[in-house]
TORBA-797314 format. One record per atom (N, C-alpha, C, CB): x, y, z. Coordinates in pm, 1 decimal. Glycine has a CB too. Layout:
REM TORBA-797314
{{X,Y,Z}},
...
REM end
This chain:
REM TORBA-797314
{{11587.5,8350.1,5154.8}},
{{11720.5,8345.8,5209.5}},
{{11809.5,8258.6,5120.6}},
{{11717.9,8293.2,5354.0}},
{{11776.1,8130.6,5112.2}},
{{11849.0,8042.4,5021.9}},
{{11765.8,8024.5,4897.3}},
{{11880.7,7905.2,5088.4}},
{{11830.4,8034.7,4783.5}},
{{11758.9,8017.4,4657.1}},
{{11806.2,7886.6,4594.5}},
{{11782.7,8139.2,4559.9}},
{{11759.7,7775.5,4652.1}},
{{11798.0,7643.3,4602.5}},
{{11674.9,7581.1,4536.9}},
{{11853.8,7551.6,4718.5}},
{{11690.8,7547.3,4411.1}},
{{11580.8,7485.9,4338.6}},
{{11586.5,7333.9,4350.0}},
{{11583.7,7528.3,4191.9}},
{{11488.8,7268.4,4286.4}},
{{11481.0,7122.9,4292.2}},
{{11599.3,7058.8,4220.6}},
{{11349.9,7074.2,4230.9}},
{{11643.3,7117.0,4110.2}},
{{11753.8,7058.2,4034.0}},
{{11884.6,7061.1,4114.0}},
{{11772.0,7132.8,3900.7}},
{{11910.5,7170.2,4188.5}},
{{12031.2,7176.0,4271.5}},
{{12023.5,7076.3,4385.6}},
{{12051.8,7317.1,4326.9}},
{{11906.5,7060.8,4443.0}},
{{11887.5,6964.9,4551.7}},
{{11908.2,6821.7,4502.1}},
{{11747.0,6980.2,4612.9}},
{{11857.9,6789.8,4385.2}},
{{11875.6,6657.1,4326.1}},
{{12022.9,6630.8,4296.3}},
{{11792.1,6643.4,4197.4}},
{{12094.4,6731.1,4247.4}},
{{12236.2,6717.8,4219.5}},
{{12315.7,6691.3,4347.5}},
{{12288.0,6843.2,4150.1}},
{{12282.4,6763.2,4457.4}},
{{12348.9,6740.4,4586.8}},
{{12321.6,6598.8,4636.7}},
{{12301.3,6843.8,4691.8}},
{{12198.9,6551.0,4621.8}},
{{12163.7,6415.3,4663.6}},
{{12243.7,6311.9,4585.5}},
{{12013.4,6390.7,4645.1}},
{{12256.5,6326.3,4454.3}},
{{12331.9,6231.3,4373.0}},
{{12480.3,6232.0,4408.5}},
{{12313.8,6262.9,4225.1}},
{{12538.2,6349.7,4433.0}},
{{12679.4,6356.9,4472.6}},
{{12699.0,6289.5,4607.5}},
{{12727.8,6503.9,4478.5}},
{{12608.4,6313.1,4702.8}},
{{12618.1,6250.0,4834.2}},
{{12602.9,6099.2,4822.0}},
{{12511.8,6306.5,4929.4}},
{{12516.8,6050.1,4733.3}},
{{12497.9,5906.6,4713.9}},
{{12624.5,5842.8,4658.0}},
{{12379.2,5880.0,4620.3}},
{{12688.2,5910.6,4566.0}},
{{12811.4,5856.6,4506.6}},
{{12926.0,5861.6,4607.9}},
{{12849.6,5935.5,4378.6}},
{{12938.6,5972.6,4682.7}},
{{13050.5,5987.8,4774.8}},
{{13034.0,5899.7,4897.9}},
{{13064.7,6133.3,4816.6}},
{{12918.4,5899.5,4959.4}},
{{12898.0,5827.0,5084.8}},
{{12855.8,5682.0,5064.3}},
{{12794.6,5897.4,5167.8}},
{{12785.2,5655.9,4962.5}},
{{12737.8,5520.5,4939.0}},
{{12600.7,5501.5,4997.0}},
{{12833.4,5419.2,4997.1}},
{{12535.0,5393.1,4955.5}},
{{12396.7,5369.2,4999.9}},
{{12384.1,5331.7,5147.2}},
{{12335.8,5260.5,4917.1}},
{{12492.4,5287.2,5213.8}},
{{12482.5,5248.0,5355.0}},
{{12484.6,5370.2,5448.5}},
{{12597.7,5152.6,5391.3}},
{{12569.2,5467.4,5419.5}},
{{12586.3,5582.3,5509.0}},
{{12487.1,5696.4,5480.1}},
{{12728.5,5634.7,5497.5}},
{{12429.3,5700.0,5363.7}},
{{12339.2,5809.5,5326.7}},
{{12214.6,5816.3,5414.5}},
{{12298.0,5795.1,5182.3}},
{{12146.9,5705.2,5448.3}},
{{12029.9,5716.2,5538.0}},
{{12065.3,5768.8,5677.9}},
{{11962.8,5580.1,5551.6}},
{{12182.7,5725.4,5730.8}},
{{12225.8,5776.5,5862.4}},
{{12249.0,5926.9,5855.7}},
{{12355.1,5704.8,5910.0}},
{{12314.6,5970.4,5749.8}},
{{12338.5,6113.2,5732.2}},
{{12207.8,6190.6,5720.1}},
{{12424.9,6137.4,5609.2}},
{{12112.6,6134.7,5646.6}},
{{11982.3,6201.8,5630.4}},
{{11910.3,6213.0,5764.5}},
{{11893.6,6125.3,5529.1}},
{{11913.7,6104.9,5846.4}},
{{11850.6,6109.4,5979.6}},
{{11919.1,6213.4,6068.2}},
{{11856.0,5969.9,6047.5}},
{{12052.9,6214.4,6065.8}},
{{12127.8,6309.0,6148.7}},
{{12097.6,6452.6,6106.9}},
{{12279.2,6281.5,6138.9}},
{{12098.4,6478.3,5975.9}},
{{12065.4,6612.6,5927.3}},
{{11922.6,6651.3,5962.8}},
{{12085.3,6620.7,5776.0}},
{{11830.4,6555.9,5952.0}},
{{11690.8,6582.3,5989.5}},
{{11677.6,6615.0,6136.9}},
{{11603.1,6462.5,5955.7}},
{{11749.3,6541.2,6222.5}},
{{11745.3,6565.8,6367.1}},
{{11802.8,6704.0,6398.9}},
{{11823.9,6455.8,6443.5}},
{{11917.4,6738.6,6337.2}},
{{11977.6,6869.8,6360.7}},
{{11886.0,6982.5,6313.4}},
{{12112.8,6879.3,6290.1}},
{{11823.6,6960.2,6199.0}},
{{11730.9,7061.2,6147.3}},
{{11612.3,7079.6,6241.5}},
{{11681.3,7022.0,6007.0}},
{{11560.2,6967.5,6292.2}},
{{11449.1,6974.0,6387.3}},
{{11488.0,7046.3,6515.4}},
{{11400.2,6834.2,6420.4}},
{{11609.3,7016.2,6567.6}},
{{11655.0,7083.4,6689.2}},
{{11674.9,7233.0,6664.3}},
{{11786.0,7020.0,6739.5}},
{{11731.1,7266.1,6548.7}},
{{11751.5,7408.1,6516.7}},
{{11617.5,7481.0,6507.4}},
{{11829.8,7423.2,6384.1}},
{{11517.1,7417.2,6446.0}},
{{11384.3,7479.2,6437.6}},
{{11323.8,7495.7,6577.0}},
{{11290.3,7394.7,6348.3}},
{{11342.7,7392.1,6662.2}},
{{11291.3,7401.3,6799.6}},
{{11356.4,7514.8,6876.3}},
{{11313.7,7270.2,6873.6}},
{{11489.2,7528.3,6864.2}},
{{11558.5,7637.7,6931.4}},
{{11511.1,7773.5,6879.2}},
{{11709.9,7623.9,6912.6}},
{{11495.1,7782.0,6748.7}},
{{11448.8,7907.5,6689.5}},
{{11306.9,7940.4,6735.3}},
{{11454.4,7899.7,6536.1}},
{{11220.7,7839.4,6744.4}},
{{11083.3,7860.3,6791.0}},
{{11083.7,7907.4,6936.7}},
{{11000.1,7730.0,6776.4}},
{{11167.0,7842.6,7021.4}},
{{11177.0,7884.4,7161.6}},
{{11229.3,8027.5,7173.2}},
{{11268.5,7788.8,7239.4}},
{{11325.5,8060.3,7089.6}},
{{11380.8,8195.6,7091.9}},
{{11275.2,8299.3,7053.1}},
{{11501.3,8205.4,6997.5}},
{{11200.3,8271.7,6947.8}},
{{11097.3,8367.7,6905.7}},
{{10986.7,8378.1,7010.2}},
{{11037.5,8326.7,6769.6}},
{{10950.8,8264.9,7073.4}},
{{10850.1,8269.9,7180.0}},
{{10898.7,8354.0,7297.2}},
{{10815.4,8128.2,7227.9}},
{{11025.0,8336.6,7334.1}},
{{11081.0,8414.1,7444.9}},
{{11086.0,8563.3,7410.8}},
{{11222.0,8363.1,7479.7}},
{{11123.2,8594.9,7288.3}},
{{11124.4,8735.7,7246.9}},
{{10983.7,8794.5,7246.9}},
{{11187.0,8750.0,7107.5}},
{{10884.6,8716.5,7205.2}},
{{10745.6,8764.1,7208.9}},
{{10700.7,8789.5,7352.6}},
{{10651.6,8662.0,7141.5}},
{{10737.2,8697.7,7443.4}},
{{10700.8,8716.9,7584.6}},
{{10767.8,8842.1,7641.5}},
{{10740.5,8593.0,7668.1}},
{{10894.1,8863.6,7605.7}},
{{10963.1,8983.0,7653.2}},
{{10896.9,9110.0,7599.6}},
{{11110.6,8978.9,7612.1}},
{{10855.0,9105.9,7473.7}},
{{10787.8,9222.9,7415.7}},
{{10655.2,9248.9,7486.2}},
{{10764.6,9202.9,7264.5}},
{{10579.6,9141.9,7514.5}},
{{10452.9,9158.6,7584.8}},
{{10475.6,9209.9,7726.5}},
{{10375.8,9026.5,7588.2}},
{{10578.7,9156.4,7792.1}},
{{10610.4,9200.9,7927.6}},
{{10650.6,9347.9,7928.3}},
{{10722.6,9115.2,7987.5}},
{{10727.7,9387.1,7829.6}},
{{10766.8,9527.2,7819.0}},
{{10644.6,9616.4,7797.6}},
{{10867.0,9546.2,7704.4}},
{{10551.9,9573.5,7714.4}},
{{10429.6,9650.3,7689.2}},
{{10344.4,9659.9,7815.8}},
{{10348.2,9585.9,7575.2}},
{{10333.8,9547.2,7889.8}},
{{10256.4,9549.6,8014.3}},
{{10320.7,9642.2,8117.5}},
{{10243.5,9407.6,8071.8}},
{{10453.8,9640.2,8124.6}},
{{10522.1,9730.7,8217.2}},
{{10495.5,9875.6,8180.0}},
{{10673.1,9703.4,8218.2}},
{{10497.1,9904.8,8051.6}},
{{10470.7,10041.8,8006.6}},
{{10328.6,10082.3,8043.0}},
{{10492.8,10054.9,7854.0}},
{{10232.1,9992.4,8021.1}},
{{10093.1,10022.8,8055.7}},
{{10078.9,10042.8,8206.3}},
{{9999.2,9910.3,8007.6}},
{{10148.1,9959.3,8283.6}},
{{10141.9,9971.8,8429.0}},
{{10201.7,10104.6,8474.5}},
{{10215.2,9854.9,8496.2}},
{{10313.6,10143.5,8415.9}},
{{10374.5,10272.3,8450.4}},
{{10283.2,10388.0,8411.9}},
{{10510.7,10287.7,8381.3}},
{{10218.0,10377.9,8295.4}},
{{10124.9,10483.3,8253.3}},
{{10006.8,10493.2,8349.2}},
{{10074.4,10456.7,8110.3}},
{{9953.6,10376.6,8389.8}},
{{9840.3,10377.1,8483.7}},
{{9883.6,10432.7,8619.1}},
{{9782.7,10234.3,8500.7}},
{{10003.4,10396.1,8661.8}},
{{10055.0,10445.7,8789.0}},
{{10071.5,10597.9,8784.6}},
{{10189.6,10378.0,8822.7}},
{{10123.4,10647.6,8673.7}},
{{10141.0,10791.8,8657.9}},
{{10006.0,10863.7,8657.7}},
{{10217.6,10822.3,8528.1}},
{{9907.4,10805.3,8588.8}},
{{9774.1,10865.8,8583.9}},
{{9711.3,10868.1,8723.1}},
{{9683.2,10789.1,8485.5}},
{{9727.8,10759.9,8799.0}},
{{9672.6,10756.2,8934.8}},
{{9742.2,10859.6,9023.1}},
{{9687.3,10614.9,8995.8}},
{{9873.8,10873.2,9007.8}},
{{9947.7,10970.8,9087.5}},
{{9901.2,11112.1,9055.2}},
{{10099.0,10957.4,9062.9}},
{{9882.9,11140.8,8925.9}},
{{9835.4,11273.5,8886.8}},
{{9694.9,11298.8,8940.2}},
{{9837.4,11288.4,8734.0}},
{{9608.2,11197.7,8934.1}},
{{9472.9,11212.1,8987.4}},
{{9474.1,11235.2,9137.4}},
{{9390.0,11089.1,8954.7}},
{{9559.2,11161.2,9209.3}},
{{9568.7,11177.8,9354.1}},
{{9623.1,11316.0,9388.5}},
{{9657.9,11068.5,9415.4}},
{{9723.6,11360.9,9313.5}},
{{9778.1,11494.8,9338.2}},
{{9673.6,11603.1,9312.7}},
{{9901.1,11519.2,9250.2}},
{{9598.1,11587.0,9205.0}},
{{9492.8,11683.7,9173.8}},
{{9386.4,11685.0,9283.1}},
{{9428.6,11651.5,9037.7}},
{{9346.9,11565.4,9328.8}},
{{9247.0,11556.7,9435.2}},
{{9300.3,11619.5,9563.4}},
{{9206.9,11410.1,9460.1}},
{{9426.7,11591.8,9596.4}},
{{9486.6,11648.0,9717.4}},
{{9490.4,11800.3,9708.7}},
{{9628.7,11592.0,9738.9}},
{{9526.1,11852.5,9591.8}},
{{9530.7,11997.9,9575.3}},
{{9391.8,12059.4,9589.4}},
{{9590.5,12034.2,9438.9}},
{{9291.3,11993.3,9531.7}},
{{9154.3,12043.5,9542.3}},
{{9107.5,12042.5,9686.9}},
{{9059.5,11959.9,9455.6}},
{{9134.1,11933.1,9757.8}},
{{9093.2,11924.9,9898.3}},
{{9166.7,12029.5,9981.2}},
{{9119.8,11783.8,9954.6}},
{{9295.5,12047.0,9956.2}},
{{9372.4,12147.6,10031.0}},
{{9318.1,12287.4,10004.4}},
{{9522.0,12140.8,9993.4}},
{{9288.1,12315.9,9878.7}},
{{9235.5,12447.6,9843.7}},
{{9101.3,12471.6,9913.0}},
{{9220.0,12460.7,9690.8}},
{{9013.5,12371.7,9909.0}},
{{8882.3,12386.3,9972.7}},
{{8895.5,12397.0,10124.6}},
{{8791.8,12267.7,9936.2}},
{{8986.7,12318.7,10182.2}},
{{9007.7,12324.6,10326.9}},
{{9060.9,12461.5,10367.7}},
{{9104.9,12214.0,10372.1}},
{{9157.3,12512.2,10291.1}},
{{9211.0,12645.3,10321.2}},
{{9102.9,12751.7,10308.3}},
{{9328.6,12678.3,10228.3}},
{{9020.2,12740.0,10206.3}},
{{8911.8,12836.2,10188.0}},
{{8814.2,12830.6,10305.4}},
{{8837.7,12809.3,10055.7}},
{{8778.8,12709.3,10346.1}},
{{8687.1,12692.7,10459.7}},
{{8750.3,12746.7,10587.0}},
{{8648.8,12544.3,10478.2}},
{{8879.6,12717.1,10607.9}},
{{8949.1,12765.2,10727.2}},
{{8952.0,12918.7,10729.4}},
{{9093.2,12708.4,10732.5}},
{{8978.1,12980.4,10614.6}},
{{8979.6,13126.5,10607.4}},
{{8841.9,13184.5,10638.3}},
{{9026.2,13172.6,10468.9}},
{{8738.1,13120.4,10585.8}},
{{8601.5,13167.0,10611.8}},
{{8568.3,13156.7,10759.4}},
{{8500.2,13086.5,10529.6}},
{{8605.7,13044.8,10821.4}},
{{8577.5,13026.3,10964.4}},
{{8655.2,13129.3,11047.0}},
{{8614.2,12881.8,11009.5}},
{{8780.6,13151.8,11011.8}},
{{8860.2,13252.0,11084.8}},
{{8799.1,13390.8,11070.6}},
{{9005.9,13253.2,11033.9}},
{{8755.4,13422.4,10950.8}},
{{8696.0,13553.4,10926.6}},
{{8569.4,13570.7,11010.1}},
{{8664.5,13571.8,10777.1}},
{{8485.1,13468.7,11009.5}},
{{8361.3,13475.2,11087.7}},
{{8391.6,13480.9,11237.2}},
{{8271.5,13354.2,11056.4}},
{{8489.8,13402.9,11280.6}},
{{8526.5,13401.5,11422.2}},
{{8581.4,13536.9,11464.1}},
{{8629.8,13291.1,11450.5}},
{{8664.5,13596.0,11380.1}},
{{8719.0,13728.9,11411.0}},
{{8607.3,13832.8,11419.6}},
{{8822.4,13771.0,11304.4}},
{{8509.9,13824.4,11331.3}},
{{8397.6,13919.5,11335.5}},
{{8316.3,13902.7,11462.5}},
{{8307.0,13901.5,11213.0}},
{{8296.6,13776.7,11503.8}},
{{8220.7,13752.4,11627.2}},
{{8297.6,13806.0,11746.3}},
{{8191.4,13601.5,11645.7}},
{{8428.7,13781.3,11751.6}},
{{8509.5,13832.5,11863.4}},
{{8510.6,13985.2,11866.7}},
{{8653.3,13779.8,11853.4}},
{{8520.9,14046.8,11749.8}},
{{8519.5,14193.3,11744.8}},
{{8386.5,14248.6,11794.3}},
{{8546.6,14242.3,11602.0}},
{{8278.1,14182.6,11758.5}},
{{8147.0,14233.2,11800.0}},
{{8129.9,14219.4,11950.7}},
{{8034.0,14158.3,11726.6}},
{{8185.7,14116.2,12012.7}},
{{8174.7,14101.8,12158.2}},
{{8270.5,14194.5,12230.3}},
{{8201.2,13957.8,12199.7}},
{{8384.5,14221.7,12171.3}},
{{8480.4,14311.3,12235.9}},
{{8436.7,14457.1,12222.5}},
{{8620.3,14292.4,12175.5}},
{{8365.1,14485.4,12116.6}},
{{8319.7,14622.8,12095.0}},
{{8202.8,14659.3,12182.6}},
{{8282.3,14643.2,11951.3}},
{{8143.1,14568.8,12255.0}},
{{8033.2,14597.0,12345.2}},
{{7899.4,14598.7,12276.2}},
{{8055.4,14726.8,12412.8}},
{{7890.4,14544.1,12160.0}},
{{7762.4,14542.6,12090.8}},
{{7663.8,14451.7,12162.3}},
{{7780.2,14497.7,11945.9}},
{{7713.8,14345.1,12221.0}},
{{7627.4,14250.0,12289.7}},
{{7669.7,14241.3,12434.6}},
{{7632.4,14110.9,12222.6}},
{{7569.6,14247.5,12522.6}},
{{7600.3,14235.2,12664.3}},
{{7598.6,14090.0,12708.5}},
{{7501.9,14315.9,12747.0}},
{{7525.8,14008.2,12637.0}},
{{7513.9,13867.8,12677.5}},
{{7628.6,13787.5,12618.7}},
{{7378.0,13808.4,12633.0}},
{{7649.7,13674.1,12679.3}},
{{7750.6,13581.2,12630.5}},
{{7698.9,13512.2,12504.7}},
{{7787.5,13477.0,12739.2}},
{{7787.9,13459.5,12421.5}},
{{7742.6,13387.9,12302.1}},
{{7660.9,13265.3,12341.2}},
{{7862.6,13346.2,12214.9}},
{{7574.2,13223.3,12251.5}},
{{7482.9,13113.3,12280.5}},
{{7557.0,12983.1,12307.8}},
{{7386.4,13094.1,12165.5}},
{{7664.5,12958.8,12239.4}},
{{7737.2,12834.4,12263.1}},
{{7885.8,12866.3,12279.0}},
{{7714.1,12732.8,12146.7}},
{{7922.5,12909.1,12398.7}},
{{8063.9,12941.6,12418.5}},
{{8147.2,12813.7,12414.9}},
{{8085.2,13016.7,12552.9}},
{{8268.2,12829.7,12372.4}},
{{8357.5,12713.9,12372.3}},
{{8417.7,12702.4,12510.5}},
{{8468.9,12726.2,12262.7}},
{{8403.6,12586.9,12572.2}},
{{8457.1,12572.4,12708.3}},
{{8609.1,12573.7,12704.3}},
{{8405.9,12441.5,12774.5}},
{{8664.8,12637.1,12804.8}},
{{8810.2,12640.4,12813.0}},
{{8856.9,12508.3,12873.2}},
{{8860.1,12762.4,12897.9}},
{{8963.7,12455.3,12818.0}},
{{9010.5,12326.9,12871.5}},
{{9063.6,12344.2,13013.3}},
{{9119.9,12266.8,12780.6}},
{{9025.9,12251.8,13096.3}},
{{9073.1,12255.4,13234.7}},
{{9168.4,12140.5,13253.5}},
{{8955.3,12247.8,13336.8}},
{{9276.7,12167.8,13320.4}},
{{9372.9,12063.0,13350.0}},
{{9337.2,12002.6,13483.4}},
{{9517.9,12117.1,13350.2}},
{{9311.2,11873.8,13485.3}},
{{9280.5,11812.0,13616.4}},
{{9407.2,11807.7,13700.8}},
{{9221.7,11667.4,13598.9}},
{{9392.6,11853.0,13824.4}},
{{9508.4,11853.3,13913.2}},
{{9504.0,11730.5,14002.1}},
{{9512.9,11982.3,13998.4}},
{{9611.7,11660.8,14008.0}},
{{9612.5,11538.1,14088.3}},
{{9614.8,11563.0,14235.8}},
{{9728.8,11454.4,14052.4}},
REM end
């Protein structure tokens, strides 16, 4: 960024020594050192905060991806269960219809082995 060599730095120091004098130069050096330290601290805090934000953004993305994957898995499972339930329901209806047709057609004179009881409403 800055291309300052040792000779330029020495020249700046000598000019500052002549202009400010030996009494004010140490105070100026301490003040400049303190400002430089504070600037480095602020820059370090800023970079740390940016790193945390980047990590937080990455974690949010991973969480959203995991949430989407779970939603897709749940939807797939729900569809599979619905399909199997519908298939089972159709099979039961088909078998039930065949049993009813066989009893209505007079093929069997006896009642079915396990008739379903009709619900009775208790009268008060």
